[in-house]
Each structure stands twice: as structure tokens, then as C-alpha cells.
Short mmCIF file of the C-alpha atoms (twelve columns), coordinates in Angstrom:
data_MODEL
# 
_entry.id   MODEL 
# 
loop_
_atom_site.group_PDB 
_atom_site.id 
_atom_site.type_symbol 
_atom_site.label_atom_id 
_atom_site.label_alt_id 
_atom_site.label_comp_id 
_atom_site.label_asym_id 
_atom_site.label_seq_id 
_atom_site.Cartn_x 
_atom_site.Cartn_y 
_atom_site.Cartn_z 
_atom_site.pdbx_PDB_model_num 
ATOM 1   C CA . MET A 1   0.000   0.000   0.000   1 
ATOM 2   C CA . ILE A 2   3.035   2.296   -0.411  1 
ATOM 3   C CA . ALA A 3   1.475   4.177   -3.308  1 
ATOM 4   C CA . ASN A 4   -0.768  7.190   -3.861  1 
ATOM 5   C CA . ASN A 5   -2.869  5.809   -6.715  1 
ATOM 6   C CA . LEU A 6   -4.376  2.556   -5.411  1 
ATOM 7   C CA . PRO A 7   -8.029  1.522   -5.750  1 
ATOM 8   C CA . SER A 8   -10.444 1.752   -2.826  1 
ATOM 9   C CA . PRO A 9   -10.408 -1.147  -0.334  1 
ATOM 10  C CA . ASP A 10  -13.843 -2.434  -1.399  1 
ATOM 11  C CA . LYS A 11  -12.694 -2.721  -5.024  1 
ATOM 12  C CA . VAL A 12  -9.501  -4.512  -3.970  1 
ATOM 13  C CA . ILE A 13  -11.448 -7.003  -1.854  1 
ATOM 14  C CA . ALA A 14  -13.798 -7.706  -4.762  1 
ATOM 15  C CA . LEU A 15  -10.719 -8.308  -6.928  1 
ATOM 16  C CA . TYR A 16  -9.274  -10.748 -4.365  1 
ATOM 17  C CA . LYS A 17  -12.473 -12.725 -4.276  1 
ATOM 18  C CA . SER A 18  -12.852 -12.789 -8.056  1 
ATOM 19  C CA . ARG A 19  -9.362  -14.318 -8.330  1 
ATOM 20  C CA . ASN A 20  -9.782  -17.059 -5.710  1 
ATOM 21  C CA . ILE A 21  -7.396  -15.340 -3.263  1 
ATOM 22  C CA . THR A 22  -8.310  -16.539 0.229   1 
ATOM 23  C CA . ASP A 23  -6.070  -14.556 2.591   1 
ATOM 24  C CA . VAL A 24  -4.365  -11.171 2.703   1 
ATOM 25  C CA . ARG A 25  -1.430  -9.736  4.624   1 
ATOM 26  C CA . LEU A 26  -1.563  -6.134  5.837   1 
ATOM 27  C CA . PHE A 27  1.823   -4.699  6.789   1 
ATOM 28  C CA . HIS A 28  0.284   -2.070  9.038   1 
ATOM 29  C CA . PRO A 29  -3.144  -1.553  10.602  1 
ATOM 30  C CA . ASP A 30  -5.558  0.532   8.538   1 
ATOM 31  C CA . THR A 31  -9.074  0.933   9.899   1 
ATOM 32  C CA . ALA A 32  -10.578 1.731   6.491   1 
ATOM 33  C CA . VAL A 33  -9.190  -1.515  5.076   1 
ATOM 34  C CA . LEU A 34  -10.219 -3.505  8.154   1 
ATOM 35  C CA . ALA A 35  -13.738 -2.097  7.938   1 
ATOM 36  C CA . ALA A 36  -13.945 -3.095  4.277   1 
ATOM 37  C CA . LEU A 37  -12.733 -6.615  5.115   1 
ATOM 38  C CA . GLN A 38  -15.718 -7.202  7.420   1 
ATOM 39  C CA . GLY A 39  -17.868 -10.008 6.108   1 
ATOM 40  C CA . SER A 40  -15.464 -10.777 3.252   1 
ATOM 41  C CA . GLY A 41  -14.387 -14.160 4.608   1 
ATOM 42  C CA . LEU A 42  -10.769 -13.355 3.751   1 
ATOM 43  C CA . GLY A 43  -8.168  -14.461 6.278   1 
ATOM 44  C CA . VAL A 44  -6.048  -11.547 7.542   1 
ATOM 45  C CA . VAL A 45  -2.459  -11.337 8.746   1 
ATOM 46  C CA . LEU A 46  -2.254  -7.990  10.552  1 
ATOM 47  C CA . GLY A 47  1.152   -6.387  11.038  1 
ATOM 48  C CA . THR A 48  2.319   -3.722  13.435  1 
ATOM 49  C CA . LEU A 49  4.467   -0.826  12.323  1 
ATOM 50  C CA . ASN A 50  8.138   -1.479  13.062  1 
ATOM 51  C CA . GLU A 51  8.349   1.928   14.710  1 
ATOM 52  C CA . ASP A 52  5.696   0.840   17.236  1 
ATOM 53  C CA . LEU A 53  7.685   -2.163  18.462  1 
ATOM 54  C CA . SER A 54  9.516   -0.370  21.275  1 
ATOM 55  C CA . ARG A 55  6.256   0.951   22.777  1 
ATOM 56  C CA . LEU A 56  4.461   -2.369  22.272  1 
ATOM 57  C CA . ALA A 57  7.352   -4.044  24.103  1 
ATOM 58  C CA . SER A 58  7.644   -1.613  27.001  1 
ATOM 59  C CA . ASP A 59  4.055   -0.462  27.538  1 
ATOM 60  C CA . ALA A 60  1.337   -3.071  28.065  1 
ATOM 61  C CA . SER A 61  -1.322  -0.359  27.958  1 
ATOM 62  C CA . PHE A 62  -0.169  0.668   24.482  1 
ATOM 63  C CA . ALA A 63  -0.479  -2.962  23.357  1 
ATOM 64  C CA . ALA A 64  -3.962  -3.048  24.864  1 
ATOM 65  C CA . SER A 65  -4.983  0.136   23.048  1 
ATOM 66  C CA . TRP A 66  -3.542  -1.265  19.796  1 
ATOM 67  C CA . VAL A 67  -5.743  -4.348  20.123  1 
ATOM 68  C CA . GLN A 68  -8.734  -2.198  21.102  1 
ATOM 69  C CA . SER A 69  -8.220  -0.006  18.012  1 
ATOM 70  C CA . TYR A 70  -7.390  -2.551  15.326  1 
ATOM 71  C CA . VAL A 71  -8.644  -5.984  16.372  1 
ATOM 72  C CA . GLN A 72  -11.515 -5.776  18.841  1 
ATOM 73  C CA . PRO A 73  -13.870 -3.607  16.718  1 
ATOM 74  C CA . PHE A 74  -13.491 -5.933  13.721  1 
ATOM 75  C CA . VAL A 75  -13.003 -9.407  15.156  1 
ATOM 76  C CA . ALA A 76  -16.676 -10.381 14.966  1 
ATOM 77  C CA . ALA A 77  -16.664 -10.012 11.164  1 
ATOM 78  C CA . VAL A 78  -12.986 -10.315 10.118  1 
ATOM 79  C CA . ARG A 79  -11.168 -13.649 10.053  1 
ATOM 80  C CA . PHE A 80  -7.903  -12.669 11.709  1 
ATOM 81  C CA . ARG A 81  -5.210  -15.342 11.321  1 
ATOM 82  C CA . TYR A 82  -2.087  -13.835 12.863  1 
ATOM 83  C CA . VAL A 83  -0.861  -10.589 14.362  1 
ATOM 84  C CA . ALA A 84  2.738   -9.991  13.247  1 
ATOM 85  C CA . ALA A 85  4.908   -7.926  15.574  1 
ATOM 86  C CA . GLY A 86  7.256   -6.229  13.144  1 
ATOM 87  C CA . ASN A 87  8.617   -7.116  9.728   1 
ATOM 88  C CA . GLU A 88  12.254  -7.969  8.976   1 
ATOM 89  C CA . VAL A 89  13.808  -6.310  12.018  1 
ATOM 90  C CA . ILE A 90  15.972  -9.283  13.071  1 
ATOM 91  C CA . PRO A 91  18.926  -8.909  13.285  1 
ATOM 92  C CA . GLY A 92  19.034  -5.184  13.971  1 
ATOM 93  C CA . ASP A 93  18.444  -2.381  16.441  1 
ATOM 94  C CA . LEU A 94  14.748  -3.231  16.930  1 
ATOM 95  C CA . ALA A 95  15.244  -6.987  17.289  1 
ATOM 96  C CA . ALA A 96  15.246  -7.027  21.087  1 
ATOM 97  C CA . TYR A 97  11.766  -5.482  21.174  1 
ATOM 98  C CA . VAL A 98  10.074  -8.231  19.150  1 
ATOM 99  C CA . LEU A 99  9.503   -10.935 21.776  1 
ATOM 100 C CA . PRO A 100 8.369   -8.528  24.535  1 
ATOM 101 C CA . ALA A 101 6.005   -6.918  22.001  1 
ATOM 102 C CA . MET A 102 4.652   -10.351 21.085  1 
ATOM 103 C CA . ARG A 103 4.062   -11.174 24.755  1 
ATOM 104 C CA . ASN A 104 2.246   -7.895  25.377  1 
ATOM 105 C CA . LEU A 105 0.101   -8.278  22.263  1 
ATOM 106 C CA . GLU A 106 -0.804  -11.846 23.239  1 
ATOM 107 C CA . SER A 107 -1.809  -10.683 26.722  1 
ATOM 108 C CA . ALA A 108 -3.830  -7.815  25.246  1 
ATOM 109 C CA . LEU A 109 -5.678  -10.172 22.891  1 
ATOM 110 C CA . ARG A 110 -6.507  -12.491 25.786  1 
ATOM 111 C CA . ALA A 111 -7.664  -9.615  27.975  1 
ATOM 112 C CA . ALA A 112 -9.921  -8.429  25.142  1 
ATOM 113 C CA . GLY A 113 -11.471 -11.878 24.865  1 
ATOM 114 C CA . VAL A 114 -10.038 -12.457 21.384  1 
ATOM 115 C CA . ALA A 115 -9.441  -16.173 20.868  1 
ATOM 116 C CA . GLY A 116 -7.769  -18.022 18.010  1 
ATOM 117 C CA . VAL A 117 -5.528  -15.183 16.789  1 
ATOM 118 C CA . GLN A 118 -1.860  -16.108 17.089  1 
ATOM 119 C CA . VAL A 119 0.956   -13.598 17.602  1 
ATOM 120 C CA . THR A 120 4.177   -13.983 15.635  1 
ATOM 121 C CA . THR A 121 6.727   -11.937 13.674  1 
ATOM 122 C CA . ALA A 122 8.037   -11.885 10.104  1 
ATOM 123 C CA . VAL A 123 11.729  -12.366 9.362   1 
ATOM 124 C CA . SER A 124 13.801  -12.258 6.211   1 
ATOM 125 C CA . THR A 125 16.282  -14.969 5.310   1 
ATOM 126 C CA . SER A 126 19.047  -12.651 6.574   1 
ATOM 127 C CA . VAL A 127 18.448  -14.419 9.916   1 
ATOM 128 C CA . LEU A 128 20.295  -17.405 8.435   1 
ATOM 129 C CA . GLY A 129 24.037  -17.620 8.831   1 
ATOM 130 C CA . SER A 130 24.125  -20.836 6.818   1 
ATOM 131 C CA . SER A 131 21.612  -22.027 4.230   1 
ATOM 132 C CA . TYR A 132 23.568  -24.310 1.878   1 
ATOM 133 C CA . PRO A 133 23.030  -27.160 1.662   1 
ATOM 134 C CA . PRO A 134 19.547  -26.823 3.214   1 
ATOM 135 C CA . SER A 135 20.205  -29.473 5.889   1 
ATOM 136 C CA . GLN A 136 22.980  -27.225 7.233   1 
ATOM 137 C CA . GLY A 137 20.608  -24.284 7.726   1 
ATOM 138 C CA . ALA A 138 21.447  -22.373 10.912  1 
ATOM 139 C CA . PHE A 139 20.637  -18.973 12.348  1 
ATOM 140 C CA . SER A 140 23.470  -16.456 12.346  1 
ATOM 141 C CA . GLU A 141 25.226  -15.435 15.551  1 
ATOM 142 C CA . ALA A 142 23.662  -11.992 15.161  1 
ATOM 143 C CA . ALA A 143 20.139  -13.429 14.944  1 
ATOM 144 C CA . VAL A 144 20.051  -16.586 17.050  1 
ATOM 145 C CA . ALA A 145 19.941  -14.833 20.428  1 
ATOM 146 C CA . THR A 146 16.687  -13.167 19.337  1 
ATOM 147 C CA . VAL A 147 15.181  -15.748 16.995  1 
ATOM 148 C CA . GLY A 148 15.837  -18.684 19.322  1 
ATOM 149 C CA . PRO A 149 13.593  -17.513 22.179  1 
ATOM 150 C CA . ILE A 150 10.966  -16.314 19.678  1 
ATOM 151 C CA . ALA A 151 10.930  -19.742 18.023  1 
ATOM 152 C CA . SER A 152 10.535  -21.458 21.404  1 
ATOM 153 C CA . PHE A 153 7.679   -19.080 22.268  1 
ATOM 154 C CA . LEU A 154 5.973   -19.908 18.959  1 
ATOM 155 C CA . ALA A 155 6.498   -23.670 19.337  1 
ATOM 156 C CA . SER A 156 4.925   -23.651 22.792  1 
ATOM 157 C CA . ARG A 157 1.812   -22.076 21.287  1 
ATOM 158 C CA . SER A 158 1.759   -24.054 18.014  1 
ATOM 159 C CA . ALA A 159 2.144   -20.733 16.198  1 
ATOM 160 C CA . PRO A 160 4.200   -20.348 13.015  1 
ATOM 161 C CA . LEU A 161 7.222   -18.209 12.251  1 
ATOM 162 C CA . LEU A 162 6.563   -15.955 9.253   1 
ATOM 163 C CA . VAL A 163 9.442   -15.974 6.762   1 
ATOM 164 C CA . ASN A 164 9.880   -13.813 3.655   1 
ATOM 165 C CA . VAL A 165 11.365  -16.001 0.911   1 
ATOM 166 C CA . TYR A 166 12.912  -14.419 -2.186  1 
ATOM 167 C CA . PRO A 167 14.844  -16.565 -4.648  1 
ATOM 168 C CA . TYR A 168 14.859  -13.453 -6.851  1 
ATOM 169 C CA . PHE A 169 17.349  -11.618 -4.651  1 
ATOM 170 C CA . ALA A 170 19.684  -14.622 -4.495  1 
ATOM 171 C CA . TYR A 171 19.523  -14.868 -8.288  1 
ATOM 172 C CA . SER A 172 19.933  -11.143 -8.976  1 
ATOM 173 C CA . ALA A 173 22.938  -10.902 -6.630  1 
ATOM 174 C CA . ASP A 174 24.810  -13.583 -8.567  1 
ATOM 175 C CA . PRO A 175 23.053  -14.488 -11.850 1 
ATOM 176 C CA . SER A 176 26.132  -16.223 -13.251 1 
ATOM 177 C CA . SER A 177 26.131  -18.762 -10.388 1 
ATOM 178 C CA . VAL A 178 22.397  -19.322 -9.732  1 
ATOM 179 C CA . PRO A 179 20.542  -21.137 -12.547 1 
ATOM 180 C CA . LEU A 180 17.508  -19.073 -13.527 1 
ATOM 181 C CA . ASP A 181 15.277  -22.150 -13.870 1 
ATOM 182 C CA . TYR A 182 16.221  -23.201 -10.317 1 
ATOM 183 C CA . ALA A 183 15.156  -19.778 -9.016  1 
ATOM 184 C CA . LEU A 184 11.943  -19.762 -11.102 1 
ATOM 185 C CA . LEU A 185 10.815  -23.292 -10.039 1 
ATOM 186 C CA . GLN A 186 11.140  -24.364 -13.676 1 
ATOM 187 C CA . SER A 187 13.576  -27.236 -13.251 1 
ATOM 188 C CA . GLU A 188 10.969  -29.575 -11.728 1 
ATOM 189 C CA . SER A 189 11.372  -32.186 -14.459 1 
ATOM 190 C CA . ALA A 190 15.120  -31.802 -14.774 1 
ATOM 191 C CA . ALA A 191 17.833  -33.481 -12.745 1 
ATOM 192 C CA . ALA A 192 18.132  -32.058 -9.242  1 
ATOM 193 C CA . VAL A 193 20.171  -28.864 -9.104  1 
ATOM 194 C CA . VAL A 194 21.100  -29.445 -5.455  1 
ATOM 195 C CA . THR A 195 21.551  -32.830 -3.843  1 
ATOM 196 C CA . ASP A 196 21.632  -32.744 -0.059  1 
ATOM 197 C CA . GLY A 197 22.354  -36.132 1.423   1 
ATOM 198 C CA . GLY A 198 19.588  -38.353 0.095   1 
ATOM 199 C CA . VAL A 199 17.339  -35.399 -0.747  1 
ATOM 200 C CA . ALA A 200 17.079  -33.706 -4.144  1 
ATOM 201 C CA . TYR A 201 16.154  -30.044 -4.645  1 
ATOM 202 C CA . THR A 202 14.885  -28.811 -8.009  1 
ATOM 203 C CA . ASN A 203 14.044  -25.272 -6.870  1 
ATOM 204 C CA . MET A 204 15.391  -22.614 -4.539  1 
ATOM 205 C CA . PHE A 205 12.028  -21.908 -2.891  1 
ATOM 206 C CA . ASP A 206 12.017  -25.364 -1.276  1 
ATOM 207 C CA . ALA A 207 15.703  -25.101 -0.421  1 
ATOM 208 C CA . ILE A 208 15.189  -21.816 1.459   1 
ATOM 209 C CA . VAL A 209 12.126  -23.084 3.357   1 
ATOM 210 C CA . ASP A 210 13.942  -26.266 4.366   1 
ATOM 211 C CA . ALA A 211 17.030  -24.315 5.442   1 
ATOM 212 C CA . VAL A 212 14.798  -22.371 7.844   1 
ATOM 213 C CA . TYR A 213 13.321  -25.626 9.142   1 
ATOM 214 C CA . ALA A 214 16.842  -26.990 9.663   1 
ATOM 215 C CA . ALA A 215 17.783  -23.818 11.566  1 
ATOM 216 C CA . LEU A 216 14.682  -24.133 13.768  1 
ATOM 217 C CA . GLY A 217 15.619  -27.747 14.433  1 
ATOM 218 C CA . ARG A 218 18.891  -26.562 15.981  1 
ATOM 219 C CA . VAL A 219 17.096  -24.389 18.542  1 
ATOM 220 C CA . GLN A 220 16.199  -26.251 21.717  1 
ATOM 221 C CA . GLY A 221 12.444  -26.200 22.233  1 
ATOM 222 C CA . ALA A 222 11.721  -24.887 18.743  1 
ATOM 223 C CA . GLU A 223 11.919  -28.110 16.749  1 
ATOM 224 C CA . GLY A 224 8.174   -28.190 16.087  1 
ATOM 225 C CA . THR A 225 7.828   -24.577 14.929  1 
ATOM 226 C CA . GLU A 226 6.007   -24.289 11.596  1 
ATOM 227 C CA . VAL A 227 6.997   -21.860 8.839   1 
ATOM 228 C CA . VAL A 228 4.549   -19.725 6.858   1 
ATOM 229 C CA . VAL A 229 5.973   -17.996 3.787   1 
ATOM 230 C CA . SER A 230 4.699   -14.497 4.480   1 
ATOM 231 C CA . GLU A 231 6.126   -12.958 1.304   1 
ATOM 232 C CA . THR A 232 7.461   -14.270 -1.955  1 
ATOM 233 C CA . GLY A 233 7.479   -12.693 -5.382  1 
ATOM 234 C CA . TRP A 234 9.460   -11.611 -8.424  1 
ATOM 235 C CA . PRO A 235 9.730   -8.125  -9.980  1 
ATOM 236 C CA . SER A 236 8.455   -7.533  -13.510 1 
ATOM 237 C CA . GLY A 237 10.631  -4.492  -14.157 1 
ATOM 238 C CA . GLY A 238 12.954  -1.934  -12.644 1 
ATOM 239 C CA . ALA A 239 16.132  -2.882  -14.532 1 
ATOM 240 C CA . GLY A 240 17.236  -5.605  -12.109 1 
ATOM 241 C CA . ALA A 241 18.819  -8.827  -13.341 1 
ATOM 242 C CA . GLY A 242 16.032  -11.147 -14.455 1 
ATOM 243 C CA . ALA A 243 13.334  -8.590  -13.631 1 
ATOM 244 C CA . THR A 244 10.966  -9.183  -16.562 1 
ATOM 245 C CA . VAL A 245 7.229   -9.698  -16.937 1 
ATOM 246 C CA . GLY A 246 7.846   -13.195 -18.277 1 
ATOM 247 C CA . ASN A 247 10.013  -14.242 -15.342 1 
ATOM 248 C CA . ALA A 248 7.624   -12.705 -12.800 1 
ATOM 249 C CA . ALA A 249 4.670   -14.532 -14.370 1 
ATOM 250 C CA . ALA A 250 6.606   -17.794 -14.413 1 
ATOM 251 C CA . TYR A 251 7.762   -17.525 -10.809 1 
ATOM 252 C CA . VAL A 252 4.454   -16.538 -9.255  1 
ATOM 253 C CA . ASN A 253 2.385   -19.072 -11.212 1 
ATOM 254 C CA . ASN A 254 4.921   -21.792 -10.435 1 
ATOM 255 C CA . VAL A 255 4.839   -20.964 -6.705  1 
ATOM 256 C CA . VAL A 256 1.034   -20.961 -6.685  1 
ATOM 257 C CA . ARG A 257 0.942   -24.358 -8.407  1 
ATOM 258 C CA . HIS A 258 3.715   -25.750 -6.229  1 
ATOM 259 C CA . VAL A 259 2.216   -24.812 -2.870  1 
ATOM 260 C CA . GLY A 260 -1.260  -25.688 -4.133  1 
ATOM 261 C CA . SER A 261 -0.116  -29.211 -4.954  1 
ATOM 262 C CA . GLY A 262 0.309   -29.977 -1.252  1 
ATOM 263 C CA . ARG A 263 3.527   -31.848 -2.024  1 
ATOM 264 C CA . GLY A 264 5.434   -29.926 0.618   1 
ATOM 265 C CA . THR A 265 9.228   -29.706 0.539   1 
ATOM 266 C CA . PRO A 266 11.879  -32.442 0.310   1 
ATOM 267 C CA . ARG A 267 12.523  -32.170 4.056   1 
ATOM 268 C CA . ARG A 268 8.794   -32.278 4.823   1 
ATOM 269 C CA . PRO A 269 7.068   -34.198 2.011   1 
ATOM 270 C CA . GLY A 270 3.290   -34.059 2.054   1 
ATOM 271 C CA . LYS A 271 3.261   -31.117 4.495   1 
ATOM 272 C CA . ALA A 272 1.641   -28.306 2.494   1 
ATOM 273 C CA . VAL A 273 3.329   -24.897 2.599   1 
ATOM 274 C CA . GLU A 274 1.227   -21.795 3.203   1 
ATOM 275 C CA . ALA A 275 2.482   -18.860 1.129   1 
ATOM 276 C CA . PHE A 276 1.571   -15.217 0.485   1 
ATOM 277 C CA . ILE A 277 2.484   -13.584 -2.833  1 
ATOM 278 C CA . PHE A 278 4.100   -10.147 -2.718  1 
ATOM 279 C CA . ALA A 279 2.533   -8.020  -3.958  1 
ATOM 280 C CA . MET A 280 -0.947  -7.202  -5.125  1 
ATOM 281 C CA . PHE A 281 -0.058  -3.885  -6.784  1 
ATOM 282 C CA . ASN A 282 2.926   -2.049  -8.210  1 
ATOM 283 C CA . GLU A 283 3.752   0.684   -5.690  1 
ATOM 284 C CA . ASN A 284 4.896   4.056   -6.993  1 
ATOM 285 C CA . GLN A 285 6.145   5.380   -3.649  1 
ATOM 286 C CA . LYS A 286 8.617   2.541   -3.074  1 
ATOM 287 C CA . PRO A 287 12.295  3.204   -3.869  1 
ATOM 288 C CA . GLU A 288 12.959  3.412   -7.609  1 
ATOM 289 C CA . GLY A 289 13.996  0.182   -9.286  1 
ATOM 290 C CA . VAL A 290 12.671  -3.324  -8.787  1 
ATOM 291 C CA . GLU A 291 10.902  -2.426  -5.514  1 
ATOM 292 C CA . GLN A 292 8.239   -0.565  -7.528  1 
ATOM 293 C CA . HIS A 293 7.546   -3.588  -9.739  1 
ATOM 294 C CA . PHE A 294 6.528   -6.547  -7.554  1 
ATOM 295 C CA . GLY A 295 2.796   -6.168  -8.207  1 
ATOM 296 C CA . MET A 296 0.616   -8.683  -9.994  1 
ATOM 297 C CA . PHE A 297 -1.721  -5.783  -10.850 1 
ATOM 298 C CA . GLN A 298 -1.366  -2.184  -11.905 1 
ATOM 299 C CA . PRO A 299 -3.091  0.397   -9.683  1 
ATOM 300 C CA . ASP A 300 -5.956  0.545   -12.216 1 
ATOM 301 C CA . MET A 301 -6.517  -3.190  -11.463 1 
ATOM 302 C CA . THR A 302 -5.344  -4.381  -14.874 1 
ATOM 303 C CA . GLU A 303 -3.007  -7.364  -14.784 1 
ATOM 304 C CA . VAL A 304 0.747   -6.949  -15.017 1 
ATOM 305 C CA . TYR A 305 0.593   -10.680 -15.809 1 
ATOM 306 C CA . HIS A 306 -2.018  -13.366 -15.246 1 
ATOM 307 C CA . VAL A 307 -1.936  -15.567 -12.161 1 
ATOM 308 C CA . ASP A 308 -4.148  -18.642 -11.928 1 
ATOM 309 C CA . PHE A 309 -4.986  -18.774 -8.233  1 
ATOM 310 C CA . THR A 310 -7.383  -21.661 -8.745  1 
ATOM 311 C CA . ALA A 311 -4.213  -23.795 -8.937  1 
ATOM 312 C CA . ALA A 312 -3.575  -22.970 -5.276  1 
ATOM 313 C CA . GLY A 313 -6.558  -24.897 -3.972  1 
ATOM 314 C CA . SER A 314 -7.040  -23.602 -0.423  1 
ATOM 315 C CA . SER A 315 -3.632  -21.934 -0.197  1 
ATOM 316 C CA . SER A 316 -3.205  -18.144 -0.021  1 
# 
């Protein structure tokens, strides 16, 4: 929603429903959007602003007022899935606030009588110090002191860790070393690009997800933590390596088909992956370059490229 030319929330919700999209992630609370979501049946992941984390962590009354403003008035008619305390702040200056903010938000939800809404956070793959091969996935020294206790907190509540997964950035950083088909999930029928012990990987999406699972498995008390892919996408322009409409269409449709198949990942076969595509619209107030070109739709609601969400089954 970092744009000044987007359609009204009611039109966007109608577009979601017409395309078989079942769930939506909001990066910050917006009462106009939440009001429009009432009665839609869409599942909602509701994020906090990163700049609110320190107050959410230190002031339980602020967490309570946040819940009273953005959850309680809408919970009867909005299908909230998760509240995400911050986005991609680990490792970093705000990292230490995440778990206390999660605790305060959980307490505020309970005090407000809101049941069934789990509190989590969203991390980027920069939390990994090692990711290759996937079985050697481990959190970095800079991240593990924060992510470890968060993962244990989530495991004790059967809540997932939200992870933003971007093969595009791995490819664009080193296109001569990363096969494009491996990044685009187009080598499914080819020989495995990565062999990891007795497990074969034909795409980077699965390799990243399984590296996170391996890292979680190294944290005591966090072995059972689930992963939800809270962002994945591919830019259609902006002059980045591989940033074309054709590649974006291929990647997003392949991800939708892949997660919709329910096949899971090589480390967790048959365990369906829940994934959210970034993003709905091209955003003209993002930094210039590829960041403005992750949308599946233009702000006038015409397609940048077609995505067949019916292939996702019940996935997001």
C-alpha cells in the first residue's frame, strides 16, 4: 500500500475474491481496510508498524490500546489469522523489542477476549548464517539470540514463524552462479540442481524453506515450529537482473501451483506450505527500481501478468 494511486479497499477485496485469493497480509493496521474486510471471509495477517515495536514491548497499555483499536472492533466479522509484531527487524536495532512486544500483544488479545488469533513476527532470510546445503541451515550469531527464544515461544503455542522467501534476490545478486530455472521453479522435471544427502532439490524456494526448518531444528524447544511464507514474489521491471514480466509470471504461477499441490518440501514431504504472494499492486512510492515492480496488478486493477490462483486450492 506504499502508493498514492491505489483503488479503494472495497474494489480490492472484490478483486481478491474474483481471483480465488483466500487470505491477505496487511503490513500495518488501517481501519478503512479492516472495515472493508468485514464479512469478506478473507483471512487476515495484521502487522504492526516497526516503529511501534519499542512501545508495544515496554508499555502493556499501548499494546492493549492497539488491540482495542485494530482488532476488537473488527473481530466479529474479520477472520484474523495472525498478528505480526514487526517485519524484517531481526537482526538489527529493533530486534530485542520483538519478543516482549509479542508477549504484550498476546496478553492484550486475551484480555480483550479475542481467541484463536496467534501472535508472531516476520523475518527475512538474513536471519540465516548458513543455508547451503539446506540441511545445514542455521541462524546467524547476530540473529540466534533473538530468533531462538521467539521460536521457542511460537512452538509452545503451536504458532508459526513468518518468513519472507525471495529466490529473486539470491539470483539477482549472482546471476552467473544461480541457474535461472532453479530460481523460477522451472527445473521440476530436470535433474536435481542441489543434492543434499539423500534429498534432491529442483528449486530454490524449497531449499530456502527447508534451510529455515533446519535452523529451527537446531534451537532447543523450537523443533516443532512451523513456517509460513509471508512474502514471496518476483519483480516484472525496474532494470534488475532477471526482472521481466515473463520471469515474474513464471515464478508466481509456479509458486502458486507448487504450494497448491500440497507436495510440501523435500525435508517435509506431504506437508503443504502456506504462502503469500508479494505483492498485489505495483507501488509508486517505493524506492525506484525493482521495488516498484513486484505487483501482480497495476493500480488501475489491470493485470501486469495473469496468475491462476485456482491452482492454489485452499492456499493463499
